[in-house]
N, C-alpha and C positions, 0 to 999 in steps of 0.2 A: 413672655406672650407669644401664641402662634401666631405664625404668619397672617389667618386667615383672620382672626378675630383684631388683628392691628387693620386690618381691608375696613373690614367693618364697624370698626369705628373711625375710621378715619370718615367714607363715608357716613356715619349718622352723623359727623362733625361737619361735615361740608352739607350736607343739609338744612340742618339746625341753624348752619351760616345764612340758607336764604333764607329760611321764614324768618329770621330776624333781622334779618335786612332794611341800615335804615343811614341815614347820612352819620351817623354814631359810633356806628361800630364796620363801615365801608374794609374801616385799614383790617377789620379780625381778616383781609381775606391769604393776609399775609402767613396770618397760621396753617393755613388749612391748603394751599393750594401754594405748587411750584414756583418758582420765578418767573418762569417759559411759560404759563400755562396757557393755553391755547384752548378760547372759547368762543364757540360757533353755533350762533339761533338760527332761523329764516329773515334777520334781518343783520346780524354782525356776523366780523370774524376777527377780532383780538387775541394778542401775543400779547402776555405780561403783565405784570402787575398792573400799567401805571393804565394801560388802552381797556383789562378789562375793568378794572374799578369807573371807568368813562363812561362804557356801558350803564355798569351796576348805578354808578350814579344819575344818568340819563330814564332808565327803567326809573328805579324810588322816584321821582320827576316827576314822570307820567302814570305813574299805576298804581292810587292807596291800597292799604291792608294787603301787601300780598301774599299770598298762602300757596303755599304745594304741600299738598295731601298725598302723599305715600301711599303707593297700591304695592308695590312688590321691588323688591331685590333680587338678583340676580348677579354670579359672580363666575367669571371665564378671563383665568387666573388671573394678570390686574387690572381687569376690563373688567368697572360695572355697569349693569345692565339698570335702572331705576325708571321704575312709569308709575305719573303723577296727574292728579287732576289741579289744574289752576285754577284760583279764583283770585280778583281784585278788583276794585276799582277805575276806571281809567278817567286820570286829574281831568283832563280837558271838554269833557264828557261828563260826570258822573252816573255813569254807564259801565252797571256790574257786566266783569271781563271774566268768563268761563272757559274752558276747555283741555284735554285732555295731552298726555304728550310722555315721550321716554327719555328720556337723558343719559347718554355713554358716557362716561365718567372710566378716563385710564387712570391708576397711583403711580408715582412715581418710583423708584428704591427706598423713600422716606417716607413713605403712605403718607404720599399729595396729593390734589389730583395737579394732574397738570395736563390734561386732557382735558375738555367738556362739551359737547354737540349736543344740543338739541333737536327733538326730532317734534314735530306740532305742523295743524294743518292750515299758515297762517292764512293761505285762500279762500279760507273757509270761516274763522273763525275771527279775524284782521279784514284783510281788501273788500271782503266781497259786503264789510259793514262802512265802507266809501260809498253815498253818494252813486258816481257817473262811473266808478272803477267797480265798484260790484255788482250793480246792474248790469255793466258788458259782462264779467266773469261769471253770474246765474247764466246768463244769455248763452254763450259758449258753451257749460255742463248744458245745460236742457238739451243743445244741438249736440250736443260726443254723447251723450248717457244714450244707452241700451234699453234702460229700465224707463219709459216715461209713464 
């Protein structure tokens, strides 16, 4: 199997891991990620299986029926960019949560994910939904926006 096919399969397996994420499947992280994986999103920076599993456990405890609908995948060397639409339901409020983002994934020599960084607009899709903070952020946005 050539390197590109192995890389594509590794990314597909990693995406499938996230789309089947629950308390029973979380240990499958060790099959798709390197032991020194670094995971970064707007709220967390975790390194290693235990830390990343703690972040993911917190995620599945607070978001019901999470799903990543992959829109495109692009490779550049051992780095892959995955654009996606996320949907889920916030456990605390029961409200639907949807947003678009991009994940930057880097594979190691064994075709396991060693770096995962998510890029999405946490201000718009999370912080602005918090009553007091949201009001302040929306006010600031209106003040600095050139399009009123």
